[in-house]
C-alpha positions in Angstrom: 57.3 58.1 40.4 59.4 56.2 37.8 57.8 54.8 34.7 57.3 51.1 34.4 58.9 49.4 31.5 57.2 46.5 29.8 59.4 43.6 28.6 60.2 43.4 24.9 57.6 41.5 22.8 60.0 39.0 21.4 59.8 35.2 21.7 63.0 33.6 22.7 63.8 30.2 21.3 62.9 27.6 23.9 65.8 25.3 22.9 68.7 27.8 23.1 67.0 30.4 25.5 68.3 33.3 23.3 71.9 32.1 23.0 71.8 30.8 19.4 75.4 30.2 18.7 78.1 28.7 20.9 81.8 28.0 20.5 82.9 24.5 21.4 86.5 23.5 22.0 87.7 20.5 20.0 90.4 19.6 22.5 93.3 20.3 20.1 95.5 23.3 19.9 96.5 25.5 17.0 100.2 26.0 16.1 100.2 29.3 18.1 99.0 27.4 21.3 95.4 28.6 21.5 92.5 26.1 21.6 90.8 25.2 18.4 87.0 25.9 18.5 84.0 25.3 16.2 80.9 27.5 16.1 77.6 25.7 16.3 74.1 27.3 15.7 70.9 26.3 17.3 69.0 23.8 15.0 65.6 25.1 16.0 66.0 28.8 15.4 68.9 28.5 12.9 71.0 31.0 14.9 68.6 33.8 15.2 67.7 33.3 18.9 64.0 34.0 18.2 61.2 31.5 17.9 58.6 31.8 15.2 55.0 31.9 16.3 53.1 28.7 15.4 49.5 28.7 14.4 48.4 27.3 17.8 50.3 30.1 19.6 48.8 32.8 17.4 45.3 31.5 18.0 45.7 31.3 21.8 47.3 34.8 21.9 44.3 36.5 20.3 
């Protein structure tokens, strides 16, 4: 019988679903021919990918 693993007890950000930073192409190309990109972080979790527990969530969880 194999042991059952429980999922990690982390709360993913609901807005970015755990993918906090993304690279977006601007449509222009650099002098070497590659696409120019900008990096954008999630505004809710500030690029961490994890959501903070709010007081309501802490109260319900107990």
